OpenMM code with the backbone's topology and positions (N, CA, C; nanometers):
from openmm import Vec3, app, unit

residues = "UNK UNK UNK UNK UNK UNK UNK UNK UNK UNK UNK UNK UNK UNK UNK UNK UNK UNK UNK UNK UNK UNK UNK UNK UNK UNK UNK UNK UNK UNK UNK UNK UNK UNK UNK UNK UNK UNK UNK UNK UNK UNK UNK UNK UNK UNK UNK UNK UNK UNK UNK UNK UNK UNK UNK UNK UNK UNK UNK UNK UNK UNK UNK UNK UNK UNK UNK UNK UNK UNK UNK UNK UNK UNK UNK UNK UNK UNK UNK UNK UNK UNK UNK UNK UNK UNK UNK UNK UNK UNK UNK UNK UNK UNK UNK UNK UNK UNK UNK UNK UNK UNK UNK UNK UNK UNK UNK UNK UNK UNK UNK UNK UNK UNK UNK UNK UNK UNK UNK UNK".split()
positions = [
    Vec3(15.7375, -7.6142, -1.0573),
    Vec3(15.7580, -7.6056, -1.1765),
    Vec3(15.8892, -7.4569, -1.1881),
    Vec3(15.9344, -7.4823, -1.2602),
    Vec3(16.0537, -7.3675, -1.3227),
    Vec3(15.9343, -7.2451, -1.3162),
    Vec3(15.9579, -7.1329, -1.2790),
    Vec3(15.8975, -6.9859, -1.3215),
    Vec3(15.9977, -6.8474, -1.3047),
    Vec3(15.9899, -6.7867, -1.3841),
    Vec3(16.0836, -6.6610, -1.3903),
    Vec3(16.0243, -6.5619, -1.2324),
    Vec3(16.0983, -6.4821, -1.1824),
    Vec3(16.1238, -6.4314, -1.0525),
    Vec3(16.1405, -6.2542, -1.1184),
    Vec3(16.0537, -6.1794, -1.0757),
    Vec3(16.0477, -6.0717, -1.1495),
    Vec3(16.1304, -5.9553, -0.9796),
    Vec3(16.2133, -5.9404, -1.0548),
    Vec3(16.2387, -5.8606, -0.8828),
    Vec3(16.1633, -5.7321, -0.8586),
    Vec3(16.1696, -5.6413, -0.9572),
    Vec3(16.1179, -5.4989, -0.9410),
    Vec3(15.9722, -5.5190, -0.8818),
    Vec3(15.9041, -5.6658, -0.8631),
    Vec3(15.7434, -5.7196, -0.8602),
    Vec3(15.7347, -5.7279, -0.6634),
    Vec3(15.8541, -5.8096, -0.6562),
    Vec3(15.9180, -5.8461, -0.5316),
    Vec3(15.9678, -5.7545, -0.4692),
    Vec3(16.0331, -5.6135, -0.4888),
    Vec3(16.0769, -5.5432, -0.3978),
    Vec3(15.8964, -5.4636, -0.4085),
    Vec3(15.8442, -5.4504, -0.5230),
    Vec3(15.7631, -5.3767, -0.4978),
    Vec3(15.6254, -5.3886, -0.3733),
    Vec3(15.6339, -5.5329, -0.3457),
    Vec3(15.5125, -5.5701, -0.2934),
    Vec3(15.5832, -5.5573, -0.1389),
    Vec3(15.6951, -5.5212, -0.0497),
    Vec3(15.6999, -5.5085, 0.0420),
    Vec3(15.7625, -5.3831, 0.1067),
    Vec3(15.7131, -5.3017, 0.2132),
    Vec3(15.7816, -5.1566, 0.2093),
    Vec3(15.9165, -5.1539, 0.3396),
    Vec3(15.8854, -5.2082, 0.4229),
    Vec3(15.9743, -5.2892, 0.5135),
    Vec3(16.1019, -5.3064, 0.5321),
    Vec3(16.1959, -5.2327, 0.6320),
    Vec3(16.3434, -5.2655, 0.5848),
    Vec3(16.4045, -5.3199, 0.7265),
    Vec3(16.5225, -5.3934, 0.6452),
    Vec3(16.5989, -5.5057, 0.7329),
    Vec3(16.5215, -5.5748, 0.7587),
    Vec3(16.4076, -5.6386, 0.6998),
    Vec3(16.3157, -5.7476, 0.6841),
    Vec3(16.2947, -5.8384, 0.5820),
    Vec3(16.4615, -5.9453, 0.5952),
    Vec3(16.4510, -5.9860, 0.4622),
    Vec3(16.3402, -6.0551, 0.4219),
    Vec3(16.3154, -6.0782, 0.2859),
    Vec3(16.1840, -6.2000, 0.2386),
    Vec3(16.2361, -6.2951, 0.1222),
    Vec3(16.2476, -6.3789, 0.1950),
    Vec3(16.2476, -6.5604, 0.0456),
    Vec3(16.1523, -6.5582, -0.0045),
    Vec3(16.2860, -6.5503, -0.1492),
    Vec3(16.2074, -6.5730, -0.2886),
    Vec3(16.2445, -6.6756, -0.3510),
    Vec3(16.3187, -6.7422, -0.3403),
    Vec3(16.3120, -6.9107, -0.3779),
    Vec3(16.4187, -6.9559, -0.3081),
    Vec3(16.4819, -7.0759, -0.3315),
    Vec3(16.6088, -7.1712, -0.2522),
    Vec3(16.7207, -7.1476, -0.3745),
    Vec3(16.8007, -7.1904, -0.3541),
    Vec3(16.9062, -7.2950, -0.4424),
    Vec3(16.9711, -7.3845, -0.3642),
    Vec3(17.0159, -7.5487, -0.4028),
    Vec3(17.0277, -7.5978, -0.3097),
    Vec3(16.9515, -7.5792, -0.1528),
    Vec3(17.1155, -7.5531, -0.0968),
    Vec3(17.0439, -7.5411, 0.1227),
    Vec3(17.0472, -7.3772, 0.1008),
    Vec3(17.0719, -7.2733, 0.0201),
    Vec3(17.0435, -7.1809, 0.0554),
    Vec3(16.9384, -7.1041, 0.0341),
    Vec3(16.8587, -6.9900, 0.0830),
    Vec3(16.7693, -6.9075, 0.0262),
    Vec3(16.7681, -6.8036, -0.0149),
    Vec3(16.7313, -6.7378, -0.0859),
    Vec3(16.7788, -6.6441, -0.1955),
    Vec3(16.6584, -6.5247, -0.0974),
    Vec3(16.7385, -6.4301, -0.0874),
    Vec3(16.6365, -6.3345, -0.0325),
    Vec3(16.6019, -6.2295, -0.0778),
    Vec3(16.5309, -6.1197, -0.0793),
    Vec3(16.5403, -5.9890, -0.0704),
    Vec3(16.5222, -5.8871, 0.0297),
    Vec3(16.5877, -5.8024, 0.0098),
    Vec3(16.5750, -5.6566, 0.1361),
    Vec3(16.5776, -5.5529, 0.0597),
    Vec3(16.5577, -5.4929, 0.1456),
    Vec3(16.5590, -5.2976, 0.1941),
    Vec3(16.6259, -5.2695, 0.3020),
    Vec3(16.6894, -5.2064, 0.2873),
    Vec3(16.8207, -5.1052, 0.3679),
    Vec3(16.8351, -4.9828, 0.3678),
    Vec3(16.8210, -4.9084, 0.4687),
    Vec3(16.8602, -4.8062, 0.4945),
    Vec3(16.8893, -4.7850, 0.6194),
    Vec3(17.0146, -4.7386, 0.6476),
    Vec3(17.0618, -4.6614, 0.7475),
    Vec3(17.1210, -4.7677, 0.7725),
    Vec3(17.2046, -4.7893, 0.8933),
    Vec3(17.3128, -4.8584, 0.9419),
    Vec3(17.2400, -4.9406, 1.0151),
    Vec3(17.3014, -5.0584, 1.0184),
    Vec3(17.2345, -5.2067, 1.0667),
    Vec3(17.3027, -5.2186, 1.1730),
    Vec3(17.3510, -5.3392, 1.1948),
    Vec3(17.4401, -5.3909, 1.3418),
    Vec3(17.5697, -5.4711, 1.3440),
    Vec3(17.6549, -5.4446, 1.3752),
    Vec3(17.7539, -5.5414, 1.3838),
    Vec3(17.7166, -5.7026, 1.4313),
    Vec3(17.7911, -5.7542, 1.3499),
    Vec3(17.7507, -5.8745, 1.3110),
    Vec3(17.7672, -5.9719, 1.2886),
    Vec3(17.8536, -6.0926, 1.2690),
    Vec3(17.8873, -6.2245, 1.2098),
    Vec3(17.7954, -6.3111, 1.1738),
    Vec3(17.8754, -6.3781, 1.0975),
    Vec3(17.7755, -6.5451, 1.1248),
    Vec3(17.9050, -6.6356, 1.0911),
    Vec3(17.8882, -6.7494, 1.2477),
    Vec3(18.0214, -6.7604, 1.2435),
    Vec3(18.0087, -6.9137, 1.1361),
    Vec3(17.8660, -6.9470, 1.0853),
    Vec3(17.9075, -7.0897, 1.0095),
    Vec3(17.8226, -7.0435, 0.8606),
    Vec3(17.8264, -6.9336, 0.8056),
    Vec3(17.7612, -6.9017, 0.6839),
    Vec3(17.8561, -6.7395, 0.6074),
    Vec3(17.8662, -6.7937, 0.5055),
    Vec3(17.9241, -6.6728, 0.3660),
    Vec3(17.7818, -6.5921, 0.3749),
    Vec3(17.8137, -6.4977, 0.2967),
    Vec3(17.6774, -6.3917, 0.2797),
    Vec3(17.7209, -6.3678, 0.1548),
    Vec3(17.6360, -6.3441, 0.0324),
    Vec3(17.6260, -6.2573, -0.0614),
    Vec3(17.5441, -6.1403, -0.0614),
    Vec3(17.5672, -6.0460, -0.1087),
    Vec3(17.4654, -5.9266, -0.1106),
    Vec3(17.5212, -5.9019, -0.2478),
    Vec3(17.4205, -5.8964, -0.3636),
    Vec3(17.4179, -5.7955, -0.4807),
    Vec3(17.2926, -5.6996, -0.4612),
    Vec3(17.3754, -5.6001, -0.4757),
    Vec3(17.3356, -5.4500, -0.5024),
    Vec3(17.2141, -5.4259, -0.6427),
    Vec3(17.0972, -5.4536, -0.6339),
    Vec3(16.9767, -5.4251, -0.7482),
    Vec3(16.9534, -5.2993, -0.7608),
    Vec3(16.9676, -5.2176, -0.6959),
    Vec3(16.9253, -5.0479, -0.6865),
    Vec3(16.9506, -5.0209, -0.5401),
    Vec3(17.0616, -4.8870, -0.5802),
    Vec3(17.1503, -4.7914, -0.5185),
    Vec3(17.2629, -4.7967, -0.4511),
    Vec3(17.2657, -4.8122, -0.3588),
    Vec3(17.4791, -4.7789, -0.2969),
    Vec3(17.4645, -4.8133, -0.1849),
    Vec3(17.5599, -4.8741, -0.1205),
    Vec3(17.5281, -4.9023, 0.0416),
    Vec3(17.6924, -4.9516, 0.0467),
    Vec3(17.7843, -4.9199, 0.1669),
    Vec3(17.9049, -4.9391, 0.2638),
    Vec3(17.8996, -5.1010, 0.3128),
    Vec3(17.9734, -5.1694, 0.2796),
    Vec3(18.0155, -5.2661, 0.3672),
    Vec3(18.1007, -5.2258, 0.4388),
    Vec3(18.0737, -5.1994, 0.5887),
    Vec3(18.2242, -5.1569, 0.6482),
    Vec3(18.2791, -5.3029, 0.7306),
    Vec3(18.3827, -5.2815, 0.7709),
    Vec3(18.4511, -5.4047, 0.8517),
    Vec3(18.5243, -5.3191, 0.9434),
    Vec3(18.5494, -5.3868, 1.0864),
    Vec3(18.6512, -5.3317, 1.1824),
    Vec3(18.7746, -5.2966, 1.0981),
    Vec3(18.8308, -5.2991, 0.9780),
    Vec3(18.9276, -5.2217, 0.9318),
    Vec3(18.9299, -5.1930, 0.8047),
    Vec3(18.8110, -5.1261, 0.7689),
    Vec3(18.7588, -5.1070, 0.5907),
    Vec3(18.6176, -5.1235, 0.6088),
    Vec3(18.6283, -4.9848, 0.4820),
    Vec3(18.5164, -5.0040, 0.4918),
    Vec3(18.4858, -5.0316, 0.2651),
    Vec3(18.3865, -5.1273, 0.2424),
    Vec3(18.3933, -5.1440, 0.1131),
    Vec3(18.1843, -5.0678, 0.0462),
    Vec3(18.2390, -4.9669, -0.0691),
    Vec3(18.1756, -4.9287, -0.1699),
    Vec3(18.0874, -5.0736, -0.2137),
    Vec3(17.9911, -5.0912, -0.2375),
    Vec3(17.8907, -5.1532, -0.3363),
    Vec3(17.7933, -5.0886, -0.3835),
    Vec3(17.7977, -5.0788, -0.5511),
    Vec3(17.7228, -4.9914, -0.6062),
    Vec3(17.6702, -5.0371, -0.6564),
    Vec3(17.5221, -5.0279, -0.7891),
    Vec3(17.4297, -5.1224, -0.8223),
    Vec3(17.4898, -5.1780, -0.9764),
    Vec3(17.4382, -5.3189, -0.8967),
    Vec3(17.4626, -5.3727, -1.0267),
    Vec3(17.6149, -5.5026, -0.9830),
    Vec3(17.6736, -5.4213, -0.9044),
    Vec3(17.8066, -5.5235, -0.8344),
    Vec3(17.6992, -5.5799, -0.6768),
    Vec3(17.8221, -5.6922, -0.6590),
    Vec3(17.8303, -5.7968, -0.5060),
    Vec3(17.9527, -5.7957, -0.4001),
    Vec3(17.8945, -5.8383, -0.3185),
    Vec3(18.0206, -5.8225, -0.2163),
    Vec3(17.9881, -5.9875, -0.1479),
    Vec3(18.0800, -6.0875, -0.0971),
    Vec3(18.0810, -6.2178, -0.0191),
    Vec3(18.1523, -6.1415, 0.0891),
    Vec3(18.0624, -6.2066, 0.1752),
    Vec3(18.0804, -6.1814, 0.3212),
    Vec3(18.1542, -6.2881, 0.3615),
    Vec3(18.2561, -6.3509, 0.3901),
    Vec3(18.2918, -6.4839, 0.4358),
    Vec3(18.2395, -6.4464, 0.5556),
    Vec3(18.2438, -6.6053, 0.6176),
    Vec3(18.2161, -6.6790, 0.7562),
    Vec3(18.2790, -6.6376, 0.9128),
    Vec3(18.2591, -6.5595, 0.9368),
    Vec3(18.3233, -6.5438, 1.0764),
    Vec3(18.3489, -6.3924, 1.0593),
    Vec3(18.3421, -6.2813, 0.9867),
    Vec3(18.3501, -6.1668, 0.9413),
    Vec3(18.3106, -6.0959, 0.9794),
    Vec3(18.3655, -5.9703, 1.1109),
    Vec3(18.2434, -5.8629, 1.1559),
    Vec3(18.2159, -5.7995, 1.0755),
    Vec3(18.1107, -5.7853, 1.0380),
    Vec3(18.0593, -5.6434, 0.8947),
    Vec3(17.9819, -5.5937, 0.9634),
    Vec3(17.8918, -5.4783, 0.9165),
    Vec3(17.8033, -5.3558, 0.9412),
    Vec3(17.7768, -5.3258, 0.8040),
    Vec3(17.6305, -5.3529, 0.7636),
    Vec3(17.6157, -5.2539, 0.6275),
    Vec3(17.5116, -5.1433, 0.6440),
    Vec3(17.5601, -5.0340, 0.5613),
    Vec3(17.5130, -4.8993, 0.5883),
    Vec3(17.4537, -4.8770, 0.4406),
    Vec3(17.3704, -4.8261, 0.4283),
    Vec3(17.3130, -4.7275, 0.3181),
    Vec3(17.2215, -4.5910, 0.3235),
    Vec3(17.2918, -4.5048, 0.3014),
    Vec3(17.2206, -4.3659, 0.2927),
    Vec3(17.1027, -4.3582, 0.2398),
    Vec3(17.1024, -4.3929, 0.1212),
    Vec3(16.9202, -4.3807, 0.0827),
    Vec3(16.8492, -4.4845, 0.0674),
    Vec3(16.7728, -4.5649, 0.0630),
    Vec3(16.7021, -4.6786, 0.0891),
    Vec3(16.7779, -4.7494, -0.0590),
    Vec3(16.8764, -4.8857, -0.0328),
    Vec3(16.9030, -4.9867, -0.1269),
    Vec3(16.7908, -5.0740, -0.1468),
    Vec3(16.8085, -5.1718, -0.2700),
    Vec3(16.7591, -5.3048, -0.2983),
    Vec3(16.8867, -5.3950, -0.2775),
    Vec3(16.8666, -5.5117, -0.2319),
    Vec3(16.9806, -5.6514, -0.2197),
    Vec3(16.8822, -5.7369, -0.2590),
    Vec3(16.9649, -5.8695, -0.3075),
    Vec3(16.8991, -5.9951, -0.3415),
    Vec3(17.0571, -6.0210, -0.2168),
    Vec3(16.9781, -6.1401, -0.1547),
    Vec3(17.1282, -6.1893, -0.0841),
    Vec3(17.1098, -6.3865, -0.1175),
    Vec3(17.1935, -6.4022, -0.0725),
    Vec3(17.2166, -6.5963, -0.0931),
    Vec3(17.3100, -6.6421, 0.0202),
    Vec3(17.2145, -6.7093, 0.1049),
    Vec3(17.2893, -6.7179, 0.2371),
    Vec3(17.2332, -6.8571, 0.2550),
    Vec3(17.2910, -6.9752, 0.3827),
    Vec3(17.2443, -7.0705, 0.4214),
    Vec3(17.0820, -7.0983, 0.4338),
    Vec3(17.0194, -7.1816, 0.4277),
    Vec3(16.8828, -7.1761, 0.5151),
    Vec3(16.8753, -7.1809, 0.6611),
    Vec3(16.8280, -7.1320, 0.7305),
    Vec3(16.7997, -7.1449, 0.8384),
    Vec3(16.9235, -6.9574, 0.9340),
    Vec3(16.9896, -6.8947, 0.8397),
    Vec3(17.0901, -6.8326, 0.8546),
    Vec3(17.0237, -6.7147, 0.8863),
    Vec3(17.0129, -6.6322, 1.0575),
    Vec3(16.9853, -6.4921, 1.0615),
    Vec3(17.0479, -6.3928, 0.9946),
    Vec3(16.9444, -6.2802, 1.0266),
    Vec3(16.9701, -6.2201, 0.9422),
    Vec3(17.0740, -6.0755, 1.0208),
    Vec3(17.1088, -6.1585, 1.1526),
    Vec3(17.1547, -6.0760, 1.2597),
    Vec3(17.2492, -6.2021, 1.3210),
    Vec3(17.2605, -6.2513, 1.2795),
    Vec3(17.3629, -6.3241, 1.3034),
    Vec3(17.4172, -6.3748, 1.4330),
    Vec3(17.4918, -6.3658, 1.4506),
    Vec3(17.5525, -6.3004, 1.6479),
    Vec3(17.5021, -6.2416, 1.7001),
    Vec3(17.4476, -6.0912, 1.6303),
    Vec3(17.3990, -5.9828, 1.7529),
    Vec3(17.2199, -6.0640, 1.7613),
    Vec3(17.1436, -6.0595, 1.7974),
    Vec3(17.0131, -6.1576, 1.8352),
    Vec3(16.9957, -5.9832, 1.8772),
    Vec3(16.8639, -5.9424, 1.8536),
    Vec3(16.8058, -5.8445, 1.9214),
    Vec3(16.6614, -5.7843, 1.8318),
    Vec3(16.6304, -5.7447, 1.8536),
    Vec3(16.5036, -5.6428, 1.8006),
    Vec3(16.4868, -5.6680, 1.6514),
    Vec3(16.6117, -5.6174, 1.5545),
    Vec3(16.6164, -5.6184, 1.3916),
    Vec3(16.6219, -5.7929, 1.3385),
    Vec3(16.6354, -5.8489, 1.4745),
    Vec3(16.5915, -6.0613, 1.3949),
    Vec3(16.5394, -6.0065, 1.3565),
    Vec3(16.5151, -6.1152, 1.2407),
    Vec3(16.3990, -6.1545, 1.1717),
    Vec3(16.3928, -6.3597, 1.2026),
    Vec3(16.3000, -6.3731, 1.2822),
    Vec3(16.3796, -6.5489, 1.3487),
    Vec3(16.2843, -6.6112, 1.1845),
    Vec3(16.1657, -6.6235, 1.1274),
    Vec3(16.1374, -6.6952, 1.0191),
    Vec3(16.0900, -6.5886, 0.8911),
    Vec3(16.2071, -6.5756, 0.8279),
    Vec3(16.1816, -6.4758, 0.7329),
    Vec3(16.0011, -6.5038, 0.5758),
    Vec3(15.9335, -6.4006, 0.5936),
    Vec3(15.8061, -6.4608, 0.5324),
    Vec3(15.9344, -6.5001, 0.3750),
    Vec3(15.7651, -6.5809, 0.3282),
    Vec3(15.8097, -6.6005, 0.1672),
    Vec3(15.6936, -6.5324, 0.0253),
    Vec3(15.7474, -6.4893, -0.0124),
    Vec3(15.6977, -6.3951, -0.1051),
    Vec3(15.6662, -6.4759, -0.2380),
] * unit.nanometer
topology = app.Topology()
chain = topology.addChain("A")
for resn in residues:
    res = topology.addResidue(resn, chain)
    for name in ("N", "CA", "C"):
        topology.addAtom(name, app.Element.getBySymbol(name[0]), res)
């Protein structure tokens, strides 16, 4: 059944940062929400492009050769294979679109890797 998804209530339902939650699916992609704060880890995804839509706040997407500021209501698409580092000086709420099964840490498995994201 098709229902409206209230993003504010999804974000309000959890506190954890850097732990994406699945809120839906579109074709072969997961639609995820996540709260970011601080710097993540340098990583890339060999097989997946990633779309980050900033719902609340402001973040910087660092690349090895430059940085891109992404504000509320803006999005950035990181092409597959491109090394990147998301950074948020204050808590940021993002909506993510990525192929099902994409690990949040991509090539950099470690303590921040979420193997099986919770479904909200």
